[in-house]
VEXDREN-2710 file (C-alpha; in Angstrom, 1 decimal):
% VEXDREN-2710
k/r/px/py/pz
1/UNK/15.0/-16.9/-40.3
2/UNK/11.9/-15.1/-39.0
3/UNK/10.6/-16.1/-35.7
4/UNK/6.9/-17.0/-35.3
5/UNK/5.0/-14.4/-33.6
6/UNK/4.0/-15.2/-30.0
7/UNK/0.5/-15.1/-28.9
8/UNK/-0.1/-12.5/-26.5
9/UNK/-0.4/-13.6/-22.8
10/UNK/-4.1/-13.1/-21.8
11/UNK/-4.3/-11.0/-18.6
12/UNK/-6.2/-13.0/-15.7
13/UNK/-9.8/-11.9/-15.1
14/UNK/-9.7/-9.2/-12.2
15/UNK/-13.1/-10.4/-10.9
16/UNK/-13.9/-14.1/-10.6
17/UNK/-17.5/-15.4/-10.2
18/UNK/-18.3/-19.2/-9.1
19/UNK/-21.6/-20.7/-8.0
20/UNK/-21.8/-23.0/-5.1
21/UNK/-25.3/-24.3/-4.9
22/UNK/-27.5/-21.2/-4.3
23/UNK/-24.5/-19.1/-3.2
24/UNK/-22.6/-16.7/-5.8
25/UNK/-19.1/-16.0/-4.9
26/UNK/-17.4/-12.9/-6.3
27/UNK/-13.6/-13.0/-5.8
28/UNK/-11.4/-9.8/-6.2
29/UNK/-8.6/-11.0/-8.4
30/UNK/-5.9/-8.2/-8.4
31/UNK/-3.6/-9.7/-5.8
32/UNK/-0.5/-7.9/-7.2
33/UNK/-2.3/-4.6/-6.8
34/UNK/-3.5/-5.5/-3.4
35/UNK/-7.1/-5.8/-4.9
36/UNK/-7.3/-2.0/-5.3
37/UNK/-10.7/-0.9/-6.6
38/UNK/-9.7/0.2/-10.2
39/UNK/-12.2/1.6/-12.6
40/UNK/-12.3/-1.9/-14.3
41/UNK/-12.8/-3.8/-11.1
42/UNK/-15.6/-1.6/-9.8
43/UNK/-17.5/-1.8/-13.1
44/UNK/-17.2/-5.5/-13.1
45/UNK/-18.3/-6.0/-9.6
46/UNK/-21.2/-3.5/-10.3
47/UNK/-22.2/-5.6/-13.4
48/UNK/-22.1/-8.9/-11.6
49/UNK/-24.2/-7.6/-8.9
50/UNK/-26.7/-6.4/-11.4
51/UNK/-26.8/-9.8/-13.0
52/UNK/-27.2/-11.6/-9.8
53/UNK/-30.1/-9.4/-8.7
54/UNK/-32.2/-10.8/-11.4
55/UNK/-30.9/-14.5/-11.0
56/UNK/-33.6/-16.4/-9.0
57/UNK/-31.1/-19.4/-8.6
58/UNK/-29.0/-17.1/-6.2
59/UNK/-30.0/-16.8/-2.9
60/UNK/-27.0/-15.2/-1.3
61/UNK/-23.6/-13.6/-2.2
62/UNK/-20.1/-13.9/-0.8
63/UNK/-17.4/-11.3/-1.6
64/UNK/-14.1/-12.4/-1.2
65/UNK/-10.5/-11.7/-2.4
66/UNK/-7.2/-13.5/-3.6
67/UNK/-3.8/-12.5/-2.0
68/UNK/-2.9/-11.1/1.2
69/UNK/-5.0/-8.1/1.1
70/UNK/-8.9/-8.0/0.9
71/UNK/-8.6/-4.5/-0.7
72/UNK/-6.5/-1.7/-0.3
73/UNK/-9.0/0.8/-1.4
74/UNK/-9.0/2.9/-4.7
75/UNK/-6.0/2.4/-7.2
76/UNK/-4.1/5.5/-6.4
77/UNK/-1.8/5.0/-9.4
78/UNK/-4.6/5.0/-11.7
79/UNK/-6.1/8.2/-10.1
80/UNK/-2.7/9.9/-10.0
81/UNK/-2.1/9.4/-13.8
82/UNK/-5.1/11.6/-14.3
83/UNK/-3.2/14.7/-12.8
84/UNK/-2.0/15.1/-16.4
85/UNK/-5.5/16.0/-17.7
86/UNK/-6.3/19.6/-18.6
87/UNK/-8.4/19.8/-15.5
88/UNK/-5.8/18.0/-13.4
89/UNK/-8.1/15.0/-13.1
90/UNK/-11.1/16.7/-11.3
91/UNK/-13.7/15.2/-13.8
92/UNK/-12.2/11.9/-13.5
93/UNK/-11.8/12.0/-9.9
94/UNK/-15.6/12.9/-9.7
95/UNK/-16.5/10.1/-12.1
96/UNK/-14.5/7.5/-10.0
97/UNK/-16.1/8.5/-6.7
98/UNK/-19.5/8.4/-8.3
99/UNK/-19.3/5.0/-9.9
100/UNK/-17.7/3.6/-6.6
101/UNK/-20.6/4.9/-4.5
102/UNK/-23.1/3.5/-7.0
103/UNK/-21.6/0.0/-6.7
104/UNK/-21.5/0.2/-3.0
105/UNK/-25.1/1.2/-3.0
106/UNK/-25.8/-1.7/-5.4
107/UNK/-24.6/-4.1/-2.6
108/UNK/-27.2/-2.4/-0.2
109/UNK/-30.0/-2.4/-2.8
110/UNK/-29.3/-6.0/-4.0
111/UNK/-32.5/-8.1/-2.9
112/UNK/-30.2/-10.8/-1.5
113/UNK/-27.8/-10.9/1.5
114/UNK/-24.2/-9.9/0.7
115/UNK/-21.4/-11.4/3.2
116/UNK/-17.9/-10.2/2.9
117/UNK/-15.0/-12.6/3.4
118/UNK/-12.1/-10.7/4.8
119/UNK/-8.8/-12.5/4.8
120/UNK/-6.3/-9.6/5.0
121/UNK/-6.1/-5.8/5.2
122/UNK/-9.2/-3.9/4.2
123/UNK/-8.4/-0.1/4.0
124/UNK/-10.2/3.0/2.8
125/UNK/-12.7/2.0/0.0
126/UNK/-11.8/-1.6/1.0
127/UNK/-13.1/-1.0/4.4
128/UNK/-16.0/0.7/2.8
129/UNK/-16.7/-2.4/0.8
130/UNK/-16.8/-4.6/4.0
131/UNK/-19.0/-1.8/5.7
132/UNK/-21.3/-2.0/2.7
133/UNK/-21.9/-5.7/2.9
134/UNK/-24.8/-7.0/5.1
135/UNK/-22.6/-9.4/7.1
136/UNK/-18.9/-9.8/7.3
137/UNK/-16.7/-12.8/8.5
138/UNK/-12.9/-12.0/9.0
139/UNK/-9.8/-13.9/9.6
140/UNK/-8.2/-13.2/13.0
141/UNK/-5.4/-11.9/10.9
142/UNK/-7.5/-9.2/9.1
143/UNK/-7.2/-5.6/9.9
144/UNK/-9.2/-2.5/9.1
145/UNK/-8.6/1.2/8.5
146/UNK/-9.5/4.5/6.8
147/UNK/-6.0/5.9/6.4
148/UNK/-6.7/8.7/4.0
149/UNK/-6.1/11.4/6.3
150/UNK/-2.4/10.1/6.4
151/UNK/-2.0/11.0/2.7
152/UNK/-4.1/14.3/2.7
153/UNK/-7.2/12.5/1.4
154/UNK/-9.9/12.2/4.1
155/UNK/-11.9/8.9/3.5
156/UNK/-15.2/10.8/3.0
157/UNK/-17.1/8.3/0.9
158/UNK/-15.9/5.2/3.0
159/UNK/-17.1/7.3/5.8
160/UNK/-20.7/6.9/4.7
161/UNK/-20.8/3.2/5.1
162/UNK/-18.6/3.1/8.1
163/UNK/-20.6/5.6/10.2
164/UNK/-23.7/3.5/9.4
165/UNK/-22.0/0.5/10.8
166/UNK/-20.2/1.6/14.0
167/UNK/-20.7/4.2/16.7
168/UNK/-19.8/7.7/15.9
169/UNK/-16.8/8.2/18.3
170/UNK/-15.3/5.0/16.9
171/UNK/-16.0/5.9/13.4
172/UNK/-14.3/9.3/13.9
173/UNK/-11.4/7.8/15.7
174/UNK/-10.8/5.6/12.8
175/UNK/-11.2/8.6/10.2
176/UNK/-9.1/11.1/12.2
177/UNK/-6.3/8.8/13.1
178/UNK/-6.0/6.5/10.1
179/UNK/-4.8/3.7/12.6
180/UNK/-5.6/0.2/11.8
181/UNK/-7.9/-1.8/14.1
182/UNK/-7.7/-5.7/14.6
183/UNK/-10.6/-8.1/13.8
184/UNK/-11.2/-8.3/17.4
185/UNK/-11.7/-4.5/17.6
186/UNK/-13.9/-4.5/14.5
187/UNK/-16.0/-7.2/16.0
188/UNK/-16.3/-5.0/19.2
189/UNK/-17.7/-1.9/17.5
190/UNK/-19.9/-3.8/15.0
191/UNK/-17.8/-3.6/11.8
192/UNK/-17.9/-7.4/11.3
193/UNK/-19.9/-10.3/12.7
194/UNK/-17.4/-13.1/13.2
195/UNK/-13.8/-13.9/13.7
196/UNK/-12.5/-17.3/12.5
197/UNK/-9.1/-19.0/12.2
198/UNK/-7.0/-17.7/9.2
199/UNK/-7.5/-19.5/6.1
200/UNK/-11.1/-20.6/7.1
201/UNK/-12.9/-17.2/6.4
202/UNK/-14.1/-18.1/3.1
203/UNK/-15.6/-21.3/4.1
204/UNK/-17.3/-19.9/7.1
205/UNK/-18.6/-17.0/5.0
206/UNK/-20.1/-19.7/2.6
207/UNK/-21.8/-21.5/5.5
208/UNK/-23.2/-18.3/7.0
209/UNK/-24.5/-17.5/3.4
210/UNK/-26.0/-21.0/3.2
211/UNK/-27.5/-20.7/6.4
212/UNK/-29.4/-17.5/5.3
213/UNK/-30.3/-18.9/1.9
214/UNK/-32.3/-21.8/3.6
215/UNK/-34.9/-19.1/4.4
216/UNK/-37.6/-17.8/2.1
217/UNK/-36.1/-15.5/-0.4
218/UNK/-39.3/-13.6/-0.6
219/UNK/-39.0/-12.9/3.2
220/UNK/-35.3/-12.1/2.9
221/UNK/-35.8/-9.7/0.3
222/UNK/-38.5/-7.8/2.0
223/UNK/-36.7/-7.7/5.2
224/UNK/-33.3/-6.6/3.8
225/UNK/-35.0/-3.5/1.9
226/UNK/-37.1/-2.7/5.0
227/UNK/-34.0/-2.8/7.4
228/UNK/-32.0/-0.2/5.3
229/UNK/-35.0/2.0/4.6
230/UNK/-36.3/2.2/8.2
231/UNK/-32.7/2.8/9.6
232/UNK/-32.9/6.2/7.9
233/UNK/-36.3/7.3/9.6
234/UNK/-37.2/8.7/12.7
235/UNK/-38.7/6.4/15.5
236/UNK/-42.5/7.0/14.8
237/UNK/-42.0/6.8/10.9
238/UNK/-39.8/3.8/11.3
239/UNK/-42.6/1.9/13.3
240/UNK/-45.3/3.1/10.8
241/UNK/-43.3/1.8/7.9
242/UNK/-42.2/-1.5/9.6
243/UNK/-45.9/-2.1/10.6
244/UNK/-47.0/-1.8/7.0
245/UNK/-44.1/-4.1/5.9
246/UNK/-45.2/-6.8/8.4
247/UNK/-48.8/-6.5/7.3
248/UNK/-47.8/-6.9/3.6
249/UNK/-45.4/-9.9/4.7
250/UNK/-48.3/-11.7/6.5
251/UNK/-50.1/-11.8/3.1
252/UNK/-47.2/-13.6/1.5
253/UNK/-47.6/-17.4/0.6
254/UNK/-44.4/-18.1/2.5
255/UNK/-45.6/-16.4/5.7
256/UNK/-48.8/-18.5/5.7
257/UNK/-46.6/-21.6/4.9
258/UNK/-44.0/-20.7/7.4
259/UNK/-46.7/-20.1/10.2
260/UNK/-48.5/-23.2/9.4
261/UNK/-45.3/-25.4/9.4
262/UNK/-44.5/-23.9/12.8
263/UNK/-47.8/-24.7/14.4
264/UNK/-47.8/-28.1/12.6
265/UNK/-44.3/-28.7/13.8
266/UNK/-42.9/-29.4/10.3
267/UNK/-40.3/-28.1/7.9
268/UNK/-41.7/-25.3/5.6
269/UNK/-41.7/-25.6/1.9
270/UNK/-40.9/-22.2/0.6
271/UNK/-42.4/-20.9/-2.7
272/UNK/-40.4/-17.6/-2.5
273/UNK/-43.6/-15.4/-2.8
END
């Protein structure tokens, strides 16, 4: 007697999105692969960021992860499988580094603050993801590393974000030795903002996001963009640019309201413009 065909088991989504008030929470959901950044996960994360960029209801973003690892970096099995290509994978490798770099830049360019919630290891591109976020909260059990040098693949793209977060000597030590650093050391050198007891990092990141979300969205958007732009300028150009931004900011309705509320000793009512 013929057996009825079994329905295929649906694979769980590799990226979860939920909304908590005005906070969007994006959760990497490849725990069995240590949340390695596969082509699919990079694409979904970038698409989610693009959708959030135009969502006025979202005022801040938390990037978290399920499982024991925050992210182990690129999916090396996925990359290695393309060694069989006619060009030994060169075109695919270039494609992967390009789309990953674009996704990391989307975090920086997002007109809303992005906070990493790090519960475990963050290595290579996973460390890059933490460094690309505006703020980072980590479990006391979290560790960070750029260990590509150990496998003959220098962490060149993670280096870009890392070297813009921590002093050069510390960045070079991580890149040249590949040795992991503790959450305490990561905070000392400026890679993360806060350390919390294991298991509370997600709630702490959400609380920090909510704190920022109470500010004027217009002011935060203006300030975040200005922060990253001036950081790439020389001193005189940075001051000239920042002065222009402040003059523009002073003309905003929220600046007028906020200053008025401060003088009148009341809570401001933001219009986000």
